[in-house]
Every structure is written in C-alpha cells, then in structure tokens.
C-alpha positions in Angstrom: -26.9 57.2 -59.8 -28.4 61.0 -60.3 -28.8 62.1 -63.6 -26.4 64.8 -64.1 -27.9 68.6 -64.5 -25.4 70.3 -67.2 -26.1 74.4 -66.8 -25.5 76.5 -70.1 -24.1 79.5 -69.2 -27.5 81.6 -69.3 -29.0 79.0 -66.6 -25.9 79.1 -64.1 -26.3 83.2 -64.6 -29.6 83.2 -63.9 -29.6 80.9 -60.5 -27.4 83.0 -58.7 -29.2 85.8 -59.5 -32.0 83.8 -58.2 -29.8 82.5 -55.3 -29.0 86.5 -54.7 -32.5 87.4 -54.7 -33.9 84.6 -52.6 -34.0 84.3 -48.8 -33.8 81.1 -46.5 -34.5 77.8 -47.8 -35.2 79.0 -51.7 -31.5 80.1 -51.7 -30.4 76.8 -50.5 -32.1 75.0 -53.5 -30.8 77.4 -55.9 -27.6 76.5 -54.4 -27.5 72.8 -54.6 -28.9 72.5 -58.2 -25.6 75.1 -58.7 -23.3 73.1 -56.8 -24.2 69.3 -58.3 -24.2 70.8 -61.7 -20.7 71.8 -60.5 -19.4 67.9 -60.1 -20.4 68.1 -56.1 -22.0 64.0 -55.1 -25.7 64.6 -53.1 -23.8 63.5 -50.1 -21.6 66.0 -49.8 -24.1 68.5 -50.4 -26.4 67.3 -48.0 -23.6 67.4 -45.4 -23.0 71.3 -46.4 -26.3 72.1 -45.6 -27.2 69.6 -43.0 -29.7 68.0 -44.8 -30.9 64.6 -45.6 -30.0 63.8 -48.6 -33.3 62.2 -49.8 -34.1 66.4 -49.5 -31.6 67.3 -51.9 -32.3 64.3 -54.7 -36.1 66.1 -54.0 -35.2 69.6 -55.1 -33.0 68.4 -58.0 -35.9 65.9 -60.0 -38.0 69.5 -59.1 -35.8 71.5 -61.1 -35.4 69.2 -63.7 -39.4 68.6 -64.2 -40.2 72.7 -63.5 -37.0 74.7 -64.0 -35.8 77.2 -61.4 -39.9 78.6 -60.6 -40.4 74.4 -59.4 -37.9 75.4 -56.6 -39.8 77.9 -55.2 -42.1 77.4 -51.5 -45.4 76.2 -53.0 -49.0 78.1 -51.6 -50.1 76.8 -48.4 -53.5 76.4 -47.0 -53.8 78.2 -43.4 -50.9 78.9 -41.2 -48.2 76.6 -41.1 -48.5 74.3 -37.8 -46.8 74.7 -34.8 -44.8 72.5 -31.9 -47.6 70.3 -31.2 -47.8 66.7 -29.6 -46.4 65.0 -32.2 -43.5 67.8 -32.7 -43.0 67.4 -28.8 -42.7 63.8 -29.0 -40.8 64.0 -32.4 -38.5 66.2 -30.5 -37.7 64.3 -28.0 -37.1 61.2 -30.1 -34.6 63.2 -31.8 -32.8 64.2 -28.4 -32.8 61.6 -27.0 -30.7 60.2 -30.2 -28.4 61.2 -32.8 -29.2 62.9 -36.6 -27.5 59.9 -38.1 -30.9 57.4 -36.9 -32.4 60.1 -39.2 -30.5 59.7 -42.0 -28.5 62.9 -41.9 -24.5 62.9 -42.0 -24.2 64.8 -38.9 -23.5 63.6 -35.2 -24.9 65.4 -33.3 -27.9 67.9 -33.0 -28.3 72.0 -33.6 -31.3 74.0 -33.7 -30.8 74.5 -37.0 -30.9 70.6 -38.0 -33.6 70.0 -35.4 -35.7 72.5 -36.7 -35.6 71.8 -40.2 -36.2 68.2 -39.4 -39.6 68.7 -38.1 -40.4 70.9 -40.9 -39.9 68.2 -43.8 -41.2 65.4 -41.6 -44.4 66.9 -39.6 -44.5 70.0 -41.5 -43.8 71.8 -38.4 -42.5 75.2 -38.9 -40.8 76.9 -36.1 -38.6 79.9 -35.4 -35.0 79.3 -33.6 -36.2 80.9 -30.5 -39.5 78.4 -30.5 -36.8 75.5 -31.2 -34.6 76.5 -28.2 -38.0 77.2 -25.4 -39.1 73.7 -27.0 -35.8 71.8 -25.9 -35.8 73.6 -23.1 -39.3 72.5 -22.5 -38.8 69.0 -22.7 -36.0 69.6 -20.2 -32.6 69.0 -22.5 -29.5 71.3 -21.8 -27.1 72.0 -24.1 -23.8 70.2 -22.4 -20.8 68.0 -22.8 -20.6 64.5 -22.3 -18.7 62.4 -20.8 -16.4 59.7 -21.6 -17.5 56.1 -19.8 -16.0 52.9 -19.8 -17.0 51.2 -22.8 -20.4 49.0 -22.2 -20.3 45.8 -21.9 -16.3 45.4 -21.5 -15.9 42.2 -19.4 -12.7 43.1 -18.4 -13.2 46.3 -16.8 -15.0 44.8 -13.4 -12.6 42.7 -13.1 -9.8 44.6 -13.3 -11.5 47.6 -11.3 -11.8 44.2 -8.1 -7.8 43.3 -8.9 -7.0 47.1 -8.1 -9.6 46.8 -4.9 -7.8 43.7 -3.7 -4.2 45.0 -4.3 -4.6 47.9 -2.6 -6.2 46.0 0.5 -3.4 43.2 0.3 -0.4 45.8 0.6 -1.7 48.7 2.6 1.4 50.3 3.0 3.4 50.0 -0.2 3.9 52.9 -2.9 0.6 53.2 -5.6 2.5 54.5 -8.6 0.1 55.7 -11.3 1.6 56.8 -14.4 1.5 58.6 -17.7 2.7 60.0 -20.8 2.0 62.9 -22.9 4.3 65.7 -24.5 4.4 69.5 -23.9 4.6 70.9 -27.7 6.2 74.3 -29.0 3.0 74.9 -30.9 0.6 76.7 -28.5 -2.9 75.1 -26.3 -5.7 77.8 -27.3 -7.5 78.4 -24.4 -9.8 81.2 -24.0 -9.1 84.5 -21.8 -9.7 87.9 -20.7 -9.2 90.1 -24.1 -10.4 93.9 -25.0 -13.2 93.9 -27.0 -13.1 93.9 -30.9 -9.0 93.0 -30.1 -8.7 89.1 -30.5 -5.0 88.6 -29.6 -2.9 87.0 -32.3 -0.7 83.8 -30.8 2.5 82.8 -32.9 2.9 79.3 -34.4 6.2 78.1 -35.2 7.6 76.7 -38.1 7.8 73.3 -37.0 6.0 71.6 -34.1 8.6 69.9 -32.0 7.5 68.1 -28.9 8.8 67.3 -25.6 7.4 63.4 -23.9 6.9 63.9 -20.0 6.6 60.2 -18.2 5.1 61.0 -15.1 4.3 58.9 -11.2 2.0 59.4 -9.1 2.4 58.1 -5.5 -1.1 58.3 -4.8 -0.2 57.0 -0.9 2.1 59.8 0.0 1.4 62.6 -3.3 5.3 62.1 -4.1 5.6 63.2 -7.8 8.3 61.8 -10.2 8.9 62.9 -13.6 11.2 61.9 -16.4 11.6 64.0 -19.6 12.9 62.2 -22.7 13.2 62.0 -26.3 10.4 59.5 -27.2 7.8 57.8 -25.4 8.6 54.3 -26.7 9.2 50.9 -24.8 12.9 51.3 -24.4 12.4 54.7 -22.7 9.4 53.9 -20.2 11.6 51.2 -18.7 14.8 53.3 -18.2 11.7 55.4 -15.9 11.0 52.1 -14.2 14.5 51.1 -14.1 14.6 54.4 -12.4 11.4 54.2 -9.5 13.3 50.4 -8.6 16.2 51.9 -7.4 14.3 55.1 -6.0 11.7 52.5 -3.7 14.4 49.9 -2.8 13.1 47.9 -0.4 9.5 46.1 -1.0 6.6 46.0 -3.2 5.7 48.5 -5.7 2.2 48.5 -7.0 2.1 50.1 -10.3 -1.2 51.1 -11.9 -1.2 51.5 -16.3 -3.2 52.0 -18.8 -3.7 50.2 -21.7 -0.9 51.7 -23.7 1.3 49.2 -26.5 4.9 50.6 -24.5 2.8 49.0 -21.1 2.6 45.6 -23.1 5.4 45.3 -25.0 7.7 42.5 -25.6 10.6 44.1 -23.8 8.2 45.6 -21.3 7.0 42.1 -20.1 10.3 40.7 -20.1 12.0 43.8 -18.2 9.5 43.4 -15.3 9.1 39.6 -15.2 12.9 40.3 -14.2 12.0 42.5 -11.4 9.3 41.0 -9.7 8.8 43.5 -6.5 6.9 46.0 -9.2 3.1 44.6 -8.9 1.1 46.1 -12.0 -2.1 46.1 -12.9 -3.4 47.6 -15.8 -6.8 50.2 -15.7 -10.4 50.2 -17.1 -10.0 50.7 -20.7 -11.5 54.0 -21.5 -11.6 55.1 -18.1 -9.3 58.5 -18.7 -8.8 60.6 -15.8 -11.7 58.5 -13.5 -9.2 56.5 -12.8 -5.7 57.8 -13.6 -5.0 60.8 -11.7 -1.8 61.8 -13.3 -3.9 62.7 -16.1 -5.1 65.8 -13.8 -1.6 66.6 -13.9 -1.4 67.2 -17.0 -4.4 69.4 -17.8 -2.5 71.6 -15.0 1.1 71.5 -16.5 -0.9 72.6 -19.6 -3.0 75.3 -18.0 0.1 76.9 -16.8 2.4 76.5 -19.1 1.3 76.0 -22.7 -2.4 77.6 -22.7 -1.4 80.8 -25.6 2.2 80.4 -25.4 4.7 79.7 -28.5 8.2 78.0 -27.2 11.1 79.3 -29.4 13.2 75.9 -28.8 12.5 72.5 -26.6 15.0 73.6 -24.2 12.5 76.1 -23.7 9.9 73.8 -22.9 11.7 72.2 -21.1 12.7 74.8 -18.4 8.9 75.9 -18.5 8.4 71.9 -17.1 11.2 71.7 -14.7 10.0 75.3 -13.3 6.6 73.9 -12.7 7.4 71.4 -10.8 9.7 73.2 -8.7 6.7 74.3 -6.6 4.7 71.7 -7.4 4.0 70.0 -3.8 2.3 66.8 -2.9 -0.4 68.8 -1.1 -0.7 69.9 -5.0 -1.0 66.2 -6.0 -3.2 65.1 -4.2 -5.6 67.7 -4.4 -5.5 67.1 -8.1 -6.1 64.1 -7.4 -9.1 63.8 -5.1 
C-alpha cells in the first residue's frame, strides 16, 4: 500500500502554482501528487491520465524524496532517440495486442498512449505526428472491429449445419427469422448536417418509455410480420407465435431464433411442443446481423424513425412504427437481408 502524502496549505499552493506554469509531463506529475494527497488511489490516477500505475508510483516516490523539484525532467545527454528498429518492433507488438498486456488500464491503443509507452519503455521521444506516421508505416489504420462468433463455441458449427440441412430438407417451407427490439422516447443521437458552429439541440423526455416490437421476416418471400406489445416476455412471444401459426395454416414452418431467454423458457418450449408444425432452430451465438436479417430491419427503422427525434408519447412511437412499415415492401426486406 502506498505511503500517504500529507500536504500543508503552503505545499498545495506551491504545487498548484508549479502546475500552472509547467507544461506536458511535468504538469501531469504535479497533478499526480495533488490528487494522491486528496485521497485518489494510484489506479484511479493512472486511469485518469492513461499511464501505467508504476509510473504514478515512481513519481510519488520521487516527490517524497526530492519535493516538487524532483518532478522536473532531469538533464539528458544528446538528442532523444527517434523511431528506431526497436521502437517499431515494440509499436507493432503493442498494436497487435491491447494496452492491458503492458499493465495499462485502457482496452484500446491511442496515439497518446502509444507515444507515452514508447518513451517510458525505450526512451523513444516521438511527436504525435511521428506516432501517426509510424502507425501508418506499420500498416495499421483506425477502424472499428467486427463482432464474430466466439472462438471455440462448440455449438456454432453444429447449429449452422442444422439450419442448412433444414432449409435443404424443406425448400418450400416459410423461413421465419425472429428478433425483438424497443423504440424509445429517448432519441438515438446520429450525425447530421448542421450549420458550422450551431450544434442542433435534441430534447430528451422526462421519462424514457419504450415500445417493444417483435419482428418476423420470411426470408423465402420477403414477407414481414411485426407485433407491438406492452412487454417482451415469453407470454408476448408465444402470442406472436400463435398468430403466425394460424397465418401459415398449412405445412411446416422453419423458425430461426437467437438464444434469448424468452425463446427457451418453459412456457415457450411447452407451447412449441404442442405445435409441431413449427420447427425451431437456434442461431449461432454472438453472430448478430450476420445470421439474423431482422437486426438489419431494426437498423433501418431506427435510422428513419428514432434518429435525433424525441416522441411525446408511446402512442406517437406506435404511429411512427406503423407509418414506416406501411411502405416497407418485400423488396425492401430482401434487399436489407442480402
């Protein structure tokens, strides 16, 4: 456990005065001491400044030993090293992993975090632009990762094989993919064109009531079926299945579901056992829109009806949903599912 630092009012004033005059790393070190003296733990300070906990501990020890002057940069001999081969190798190793592997509390690398790591680990002092060039030289780009089926999931391949076999065995049967979502009063904030310097304000409701929706897409024909309910429980889900069972009155029906709890509850399983024409297959876990096209329908709905818009009531949300699907054609559905 770190030895506490107790500062007198004069020492606090001195550190604050130094922090206002100092720049960069020295100012941060002064704030380490001020925050620690106020009761902040080392992990919290490290997370706040995106540094290793050992860095904070080292500078606190330097302050105990030499006071405020111990936080200044010490003279260095010669010019700091630039991005040599060792720095490039270390940068590649970092970018191929996560900051957690180096002891940092962040989950993703940023230019600033990589800049600091290379300096602390190798003494390699790079500007942010140099770090950017180094990242590009190593052929890394800033982009979003993609969600994939969890590696090692023993059921994923079996489930996909079962779905493929079911479609082959029942080529003319309806192929219903199901998912559920909520459309809320609280707007979904999305980017839009705005006058420079005049940021649009989107009001928020006092309460955030939601309208649950169950959606079923027949991927064989493009037919779309949706149900507005008060809640998203097994009872409501079974009610939707009951409607569809009578809508598709003859022959077997292929039903593809994700692994939500309402799809596997006792009530649902009991109902399915009494309605054998519904052949249920569960989609691979963590596969999202790649195996369930209904999720893409929700994207389109929210982009048109929920982006930057607050609804005054649940009834207004219902009207917007009905208006959207009134013009939602089979061709629209199949294009989204493609």
